[in-house]
Structures are given as C-alpha cells and as structure tokens.
C-alpha positions as CSV (number, residue, x, y, z in Angstrom):
1,X,-4.4,-5.2,83.7
2,X,-5.6,-6.8,80.5
3,X,-8.2,-9.4,79.9
4,X,-7.5,-12.7,78.0
5,X,-9.2,-16.0,77.6
6,X,-7.3,-19.1,78.8
7,X,-9.0,-22.3,77.5
8,X,-12.2,-20.3,77.3
9,X,-12.0,-19.0,80.9
10,X,-11.6,-15.3,81.4
11,X,-8.3,-14.2,83.1
12,X,-6.8,-10.9,84.1
13,X,-3.0,-10.5,83.8
14,X,-0.6,-7.6,84.0
15,X,0.1,-5.6,80.8
16,X,3.3,-6.6,79.0
17,X,3.3,-10.1,80.4
18,X,5.3,-12.6,78.3
19,X,3.8,-15.9,77.5
20,X,6.6,-17.7,79.3
21,X,5.9,-15.7,82.5
22,X,2.1,-16.3,82.2
23,X,2.7,-20.1,81.8
24,X,4.7,-20.1,85.0
25,X,2.0,-18.2,86.9
26,X,-0.6,-20.7,85.6
27,X,1.4,-23.7,86.7
28,X,2.6,-24.9,83.3
29,X,6.3,-24.0,83.9
30,X,8.1,-27.2,82.8
31,X,5.1,-29.1,81.6
32,X,5.1,-30.4,78.0
33,X,2.3,-28.4,76.4
34,X,1.3,-26.9,73.1
35,X,0.1,-23.3,73.0
36,X,-2.0,-21.5,70.5
37,X,-2.8,-17.8,70.6
38,X,-5.8,-16.6,68.6
39,X,-5.8,-19.9,66.7
40,X,-2.1,-19.8,65.8
41,X,0.4,-22.3,67.1
42,X,3.2,-20.6,69.1
43,X,6.7,-22.3,68.8
44,X,8.2,-23.0,72.2
45,X,11.3,-21.2,71.2
46,X,9.3,-17.9,71.1
47,X,7.6,-18.1,74.5
48,X,10.2,-15.8,76.0
49,X,9.5,-13.2,73.3
50,X,5.7,-13.4,72.8
51,X,3.9,-10.7,74.8
52,X,0.2,-11.3,75.6
53,X,-2.3,-8.6,74.5
54,X,-5.7,-7.6,75.6
55,X,-8.4,-10.0,74.4
56,X,-5.9,-12.7,73.3
57,X,-7.4,-16.2,73.1
58,X,-4.9,-18.6,74.7
59,X,-5.4,-22.3,74.3
60,X,-3.1,-24.8,76.1
61,X,-3.2,-28.5,75.3
62,X,-1.3,-31.2,77.1
63,X,-0.2,-34.2,75.0
64,X,-2.0,-37.5,75.8
65,X,-0.1,-40.7,75.7
66,X,-1.8,-43.7,74.3
67,X,-1.2,-47.0,72.7
C-alpha cells in the first residue's frame, strides 16, 4: 500500500495503481472532472498510463455550470 492525498484527505491505495483505476474506485468513473497530480494538470488521454506514487497529491475538480 502507498499513501496519497486526495483533495487534502489521506488515502491508502495499492502500489502500481493507475489513475484511471483509482478514479473508478473513488466513484469518478465517467464523471467530467479535471485532475492534477502534484500541481500538474493530467490530460484525460493519459489516465490509463499514469501510475500513482507514494505521497502524490491528487486534486480532483468537477466543472461547475453557471450563467
């Protein structure tokens, strides 16, 4: 297990977890979101390639509609 921060909340996940798999576990599967890891935006096209590492800071933001 590794430790990460998800929106400033500590989480434990399995080593070698891909971002796409973590998002599914956390309930963000098909949700329109933006993800940053350690302050860097992660393109949606790389979610299946991006492996989470110990002490990563993951920030997830849902777009807000307005008008």
